[in-house]
C-alpha positions as CSV (number, residue, x, y, z in Angstrom):
1,F,114.3,102.5,115.3
2,L,117.2,104.8,115.5
3,E,117.3,107.0,112.6
4,P,120.9,109.2,111.9
5,E,119.9,112.9,111.7
6,G,122.8,113.2,108.9
7,L,126.0,112.1,107.3
8,N,128.5,114.5,109.7
9,T,126.8,114.3,112.8
10,H,126.4,112.0,115.9
11,I,122.5,113.0,116.6
12,V,120.3,110.1,116.4
13,Y,116.4,110.5,116.2
14,P,114.6,107.8,117.9
15,N,111.9,107.1,115.7
16,G,108.6,105.8,117.3
17,M,109.4,107.3,120.7
18,S,106.4,108.9,122.3
19,G,107.3,112.3,124.2
20,P,104.4,113.2,126.6
21,Y,106.7,112.9,129.3
22,P,109.1,115.1,131.3
23,E,112.6,115.2,130.3
24,E,113.8,113.2,133.0
25,I,111.5,110.5,132.3
26,Q,112.3,110.4,128.6
27,L,115.9,110.0,129.6
28,K,115.3,107.1,131.7
29,I,113.2,105.4,129.1
30,L,115.9,105.8,126.3
31,R,118.8,104.5,128.8
32,T,116.7,101.1,129.1
33,M,117.3,100.6,125.3
34,T,120.1,98.5,124.3
35,G,123.2,100.5,123.4
36,L,121.9,103.9,124.7
37,G,122.9,103.1,128.4
38,A,124.8,106.3,128.4
39,V,122.9,108.4,126.0
40,E,122.2,112.1,126.4
41,I,119.2,114.1,125.1
42,V,120.1,117.1,122.9
43,R,116.4,118.1,122.5
44,P,113.6,116.4,124.2
45,G,110.6,115.1,122.5
46,Y,107.2,116.7,122.7
47,D,103.6,115.9,121.9
48,V,100.8,118.2,120.8
49,E,97.3,117.6,122.5
50,Y,94.3,118.9,120.3
51,D,90.6,118.4,120.1
52,F,89.0,116.9,116.9
53,V,85.6,116.7,115.5
54,N,84.5,113.1,114.8
55,P,85.1,112.6,110.9
56,Q,81.6,110.6,110.7
57,S,79.9,114.0,111.2
58,L,81.4,114.8,107.5
59,T,80.3,114.0,104.0
60,H,82.9,113.0,101.5
61,T,83.3,116.6,100.5
62,L,84.4,117.3,104.1
63,E,81.4,119.4,104.7
64,T,79.8,119.1,108.1
65,K,76.5,117.4,108.0
66,K,74.9,119.5,110.5
67,I,76.2,122.9,109.2
68,G,75.8,123.4,105.7
69,G,78.8,125.7,104.0
70,L,81.4,124.5,107.2
71,Y,84.1,122.5,105.7
72,L,87.0,120.8,107.9
73,A,90.4,119.4,106.9
74,G,93.4,118.5,108.8
75,Q,93.9,117.4,112.6
76,I,90.4,118.7,113.5
77,C,89.3,115.7,111.5
78,G,91.4,113.1,113.5
79,T,94.4,112.9,111.1
80,T,98.0,113.3,111.8
81,G,100.8,114.4,109.3
82,Y,101.5,117.4,106.9
83,E,100.4,115.2,103.9
84,E,97.2,114.1,105.2
85,A,96.3,117.6,106.2
86,A,97.1,119.0,102.9
87,A,95.3,116.1,100.8
88,Q,92.1,117.0,103.0
89,G,92.8,120.7,102.2
90,V,92.7,120.2,98.6
91,V,89.2,118.5,98.7
92,A,87.5,120.6,101.4
93,G,89.1,123.9,99.6
94,A,88.0,122.8,96.0
95,N,84.5,122.1,97.4
96,A,84.1,125.3,99.6
97,G,85.4,127.6,97.0
98,K,83.2,126.2,94.3
99,A,80.3,126.3,96.6
100,A,80.9,130.0,97.8
101,F,81.4,131.2,94.2
102,C,78.0,129.4,93.0
103,A,76.3,130.9,96.0
104,S,77.4,134.3,95.5
105,N,76.6,134.5,91.9
106,G,73.0,133.0,92.0
107,M,73.8,129.9,90.6
108,K,72.8,126.4,91.6
109,A,74.8,124.2,93.9
110,P,77.8,122.6,92.1
111,S,78.3,119.0,91.7
112,P,80.5,117.8,94.6
113,F,84.4,117.1,93.8
114,V,85.0,113.6,95.4
115,L,87.7,111.4,94.8
116,G,87.0,107.4,94.8
117,R,88.9,104.8,96.9
118,D,90.1,103.2,93.3
119,G,91.3,106.6,92.0
120,A,93.3,108.3,94.7
121,Y,94.9,107.7,98.2
122,I,93.2,111.0,99.2
123,G,89.8,109.0,98.4
124,V,90.9,106.3,100.7
125,L,92.0,108.6,103.6
126,I,88.5,110.4,103.3
127,D,86.4,107.4,102.9
128,D,88.0,105.9,105.8
129,L,87.5,108.6,107.8
130,V,83.8,109.6,107.0
131,T,82.5,106.0,107.1
132,R,84.7,104.2,109.8
133,G,85.8,107.2,111.9
134,T,89.1,106.8,113.7
135,S,89.9,106.0,117.5
136,E,93.7,107.3,117.1
137,P,95.4,109.8,114.8
138,Y,94.9,108.5,111.3
139,R,98.0,108.2,108.9
140,M,97.9,107.3,105.4
141,F,99.5,103.9,104.4
142,T,99.4,102.3,101.2
143,S,98.2,99.0,102.9
144,R,95.0,100.9,103.4
145,S,93.9,100.9,99.9
146,E,92.7,97.6,98.2
147,Y,93.8,99.5,95.0
148,R,97.5,100.3,95.7
149,I,98.8,98.5,92.8
150,S,97.0,100.9,90.3
151,L,97.4,104.1,92.8
152,R,101.1,104.7,91.6
153,A,103.0,108.1,91.2
154,D,103.7,107.5,87.6
155,N,100.1,107.4,86.5
156,A,98.7,110.2,89.1
157,D,98.2,112.4,86.0
158,F,96.1,109.9,84.3
159,R,94.0,109.3,87.4
160,L,93.4,113.0,88.7
161,T,94.0,115.7,85.8
162,Q,91.1,115.2,84.1
163,K,89.0,115.3,87.2
164,A,90.5,118.4,88.3
165,H,90.2,120.0,84.8
166,D,86.4,119.1,84.9
167,F,85.9,120.7,88.2
168,G,87.7,123.8,87.2
169,L,91.1,123.2,89.3
170,V,93.1,122.9,86.3
171,V,92.8,125.6,83.7
172,D,96.1,125.4,82.0
173,E,95.7,124.0,78.5
174,E,99.3,123.3,78.0
175,R,99.0,120.9,81.0
176,M,96.2,119.1,79.5
177,E,97.7,118.8,76.2
178,A,100.8,117.0,77.9
179,L,98.2,114.5,79.6
180,F,96.7,113.8,76.1
181,T,100.2,113.3,74.6
182,R,101.2,110.9,77.5
183,E,97.9,109.0,77.1
184,D,98.4,108.5,73.3
185,E,101.8,107.4,73.8
186,L,101.1,104.9,76.4
187,D,98.7,103.4,73.9
188,R,100.9,103.4,71.0
189,S,103.8,101.7,73.0
190,I,101.6,98.9,74.4
191,E,100.2,98.3,70.9
192,R,103.6,98.3,69.5
193,L,104.7,95.8,72.2
194,R,101.6,93.5,71.5
195,S,102.1,93.6,67.7
196,V,105.9,92.3,67.4
197,R,106.1,88.6,67.8
198,L,109.4,86.4,67.8
199,F,110.1,82.9,68.7
200,V,111.2,82.2,72.2
201,D,114.7,81.2,71.4
202,E,115.1,84.3,69.1
203,W,114.1,86.5,72.0
204,A,116.9,84.7,74.0
205,T,119.5,84.7,71.1
206,R,119.1,88.2,70.5
207,E,119.4,89.1,74.4
208,I,122.8,87.4,74.4
209,K,123.8,89.3,71.1
210,M,122.6,92.6,72.8
211,K,124.4,91.9,76.1
212,E,127.7,91.1,74.1
213,D,127.5,94.2,72.1
214,S,126.8,96.5,75.2
215,D,129.7,94.7,77.4
216,N,126.8,94.1,79.9
217,Q,128.6,92.4,83.0
218,N,125.4,90.8,83.8
219,T,125.0,87.5,82.0
220,D,121.9,86.3,83.3
221,L,119.3,85.6,80.5
222,Y,115.7,86.6,81.3
223,M,113.8,86.8,77.8
224,G,113.6,83.3,76.9
225,G,112.5,82.1,80.3
226,S,112.7,78.3,81.4
227,A,111.3,77.4,78.1
228,T,114.7,78.5,76.1
229,G,116.2,75.6,74.3
230,R,113.6,73.2,75.6
231,K,112.2,70.5,73.2
232,G,109.0,71.4,71.8
233,N,109.2,75.0,72.4
234,Q,111.1,76.2,69.5
235,G,107.9,77.0,67.6
236,K,106.5,79.1,70.5
237,M,106.3,82.8,70.0
238,K,105.7,85.7,72.4
239,T,105.0,89.2,71.8
240,G,107.1,92.2,73.1
241,E,104.3,92.5,76.0
242,E,104.6,89.0,77.1
243,V,108.4,89.2,77.1
244,L,108.2,92.4,79.2
245,K,106.0,90.8,81.7
246,M,108.9,88.5,82.8
247,P,110.7,89.3,85.8
248,H,113.9,91.4,85.2
249,V,113.2,92.1,81.8
250,T,113.3,96.0,81.0
251,L,111.2,98.0,78.2
252,Q,114.6,99.4,77.2
253,D,115.9,96.0,76.3
254,V,112.6,94.9,74.7
255,E,112.5,97.9,72.4
256,L,116.2,97.7,71.5
257,I,115.7,94.2,70.1
258,M,112.4,95.4,68.4
259,K,114.3,98.2,66.6
260,E,116.9,95.7,65.6
261,V,114.6,93.6,64.2
262,I,112.8,96.3,62.1
263,H,116.0,97.7,61.0
264,E,117.3,94.4,59.6
265,N,114.1,93.3,57.8
266,E,110.8,95.0,58.1
267,S,109.1,93.1,55.6
268,D,109.8,89.6,57.0
269,L,108.9,90.9,60.7
270,D,105.9,88.9,62.0
271,V,103.5,91.7,62.9
272,D,99.8,92.3,62.9
273,N,99.9,95.0,60.3
274,D,96.5,96.5,61.3
275,K,97.7,97.3,64.7
276,L,100.9,98.6,63.5
277,E,99.4,100.4,60.6
278,S,100.7,103.8,61.9
279,S,103.4,103.2,64.2
280,I,105.5,100.4,62.7
281,H,106.7,102.9,60.0
282,E,107.2,105.7,62.2
283,D,110.9,106.6,63.0
284,V,112.1,104.2,65.4
285,S,113.7,107.0,67.6
286,T,110.2,107.9,68.8
287,F,109.7,104.6,70.7
288,T,108.6,105.4,74.3
289,S,110.1,108.5,75.5
290,S,111.5,109.2,79.2
291,H,108.1,111.0,79.9
292,S,106.2,107.7,79.5
293,Y,109.0,104.8,80.3
294,D,107.7,104.1,83.7
295,T,104.3,104.0,83.1
296,V,104.5,101.9,80.0
297,E,106.6,99.3,81.9
298,A,104.5,99.4,85.0
299,T,101.1,98.9,83.3
300,V,102.6,95.9,81.3
301,K,104.3,94.3,84.4
302,Y,101.3,95.1,86.6
303,S,98.6,94.0,84.2
304,S,97.9,90.4,85.5
305,Y,98.1,91.6,89.0
306,L,95.7,94.3,88.3
307,G,93.3,91.8,86.8
308,R,93.7,89.7,90.0
309,Q,93.2,92.8,92.2
310,E,89.9,93.4,90.3
311,R,88.7,89.8,90.8
312,D,89.5,89.9,94.5
313,M,87.5,93.0,94.9
314,E,84.5,91.9,93.0
315,S,84.3,88.8,95.1
316,W,84.8,90.9,98.2
317,R,81.9,93.1,97.1
318,K,79.5,90.1,96.5
319,A,80.7,88.7,99.8
320,Q,79.3,91.7,102.3
321,G,76.4,89.7,103.6
322,L,78.4,86.3,104.1
323,K,78.5,85.1,107.6
324,I,81.7,84.8,109.4
325,P,82.0,81.5,111.5
326,G,82.1,82.3,115.3
327,D,84.5,79.7,116.0
328,I,87.5,81.1,114.1
329,V,90.5,81.5,116.3
330,Y,92.1,84.8,115.3
331,S,95.9,84.4,115.7
332,H,99.2,84.9,113.7
333,S,99.3,81.2,113.1
334,V,96.0,81.2,111.3
335,F,96.3,84.8,109.9
336,P,100.1,85.3,109.3
337,T,99.6,88.6,107.1
338,L,97.6,90.1,109.4
339,S,99.0,92.7,111.9
340,S,98.8,92.3,115.7
341,E,96.3,95.2,115.7
342,E,94.0,93.8,113.4
343,I,94.1,90.4,115.0
344,E,93.5,91.9,118.4
345,K,90.2,94.0,116.9
346,L,88.7,91.0,115.1
347,D,89.2,88.8,118.3
348,R,87.6,91.4,120.5
349,I,84.7,92.6,118.0
350,R,84.3,89.1,116.4
351,P,82.1,90.3,113.5
352,V,79.1,88.5,112.7
353,T,79.3,89.4,108.8
354,F,81.9,90.8,106.4
355,A,79.8,94.1,106.3
356,D,80.5,94.3,110.0
357,A,84.3,93.7,109.7
358,S,84.6,96.2,106.9
359,N,83.4,98.7,109.6
360,I,86.1,98.0,111.9
361,S,88.7,100.8,111.9
362,G,92.3,100.0,111.0
363,L,91.3,96.7,109.5
364,T,92.9,97.1,105.8
365,P,90.8,96.0,102.8
366,Q,93.5,93.4,101.8
367,S,93.2,91.7,105.2
368,L,89.5,91.7,104.8
369,V,90.2,89.9,101.4
370,Y,92.4,87.4,103.2
371,L,89.8,86.7,105.8
372,Y,87.2,86.3,103.2
373,N,89.3,83.8,101.1
374,F,89.9,82.0,104.3
375,V,86.4,81.4,105.2
376,S,85.5,80.6,101.8
377,K,88.2,78.0,101.4
378,R,87.4,76.4,104.7
379,G,83.8,76.4,103.9
380,Q,84.7,74.5,100.5
381,F,86.8,72.0,102.3
382,R,83.8,71.2,104.8
383,D,81.6,70.9,101.9
384,R,84.0,68.4,100.2
385,E,84.4,66.6,103.5
386,R,80.8,66.3,104.0
387,N,80.0,65.1,100.4
388,K,82.7,62.5,101.1
389,R,81.2,61.1,104.1
390,A,77.7,61.1,102.3
391,K,79.1,58.9,99.5
392,E,80.9,56.5,101.9
393,R,77.5,55.9,103.7
394,Q,75.7,55.5,100.4
395,Q,78.1,52.8,99.5
396,L,77.9,51.2,102.8
397,E,74.2,51.0,102.5
């Protein structure tokens, strides 16, 4: 696509246009595109050719299997992109440095510094490379991770800082103290949300009042959901956590209502006093700080999706030996969520088992789960039809 270089320039970058051609050929290609019939090239594109080592010859520490003590990172491993190279450099550098230090001081070899697929995108990148290899320059996309819902920017410190500290990469105690403070605030904020309960209609009523008091132009109501005012739901109660899970509801709005209720009549508030023993009596101004706001909100809103993600992956792990029927038609009409590249590879290779399919480079874990669900449902449908026909025969007999 055409990507403007800035607000005050007419220069446009043709993103996705390959540049291994002479300038005059590049110009001819560009002028075949709609709207670029009279385009001029300011700076021609270029490609860089380089040799690389088959990444399957490396371990998860990025040490070569044949030459101990030799670690590789970057384009030499078959990747492209600054971030991909930097990510590998962190892991290769950490392991190489620790191994060299231990060897020079007569110490035993250190435990490896390895990040798992469920703990970091770096772990996904390296695992893909060393187990599957790559037939083209590898780039890291979120779609390559089966755990992308839990691999978020807001919880990177929760996932990685302690690991880095244990390996000796993080030595700043203030940084560790900041991590512990955030972890504690996350737990306390979620406990408060779980412990405050109001009737569904009361959440909705207070949301109306809150918007009127703040002159909020958005008059849409979300907290009561479709159950607001419905007969039979007047006695239904929801916790702050349950309300926050609803679409468009923000942590700020939920906590504002919680604070209002606490101020009005703390003694009559329907709470679990054991859970709120330490937090309900603290100054309400200490409710979720800006340092933890995004993490608390994301943790609550994604909780049900995280549970489904884990169930999907558990089913997938158990299905590695399951056979894939040979008569499956790999097409977009059957697998609308798979990319053209994935469908082409599946149709060409036609894996016999899911273990075989998982070794196909470029096939994302989510696509594998989709394929597994398709095969499972097809098998269940066939079983039901077979049982139905058997019963019909029995009745005829």
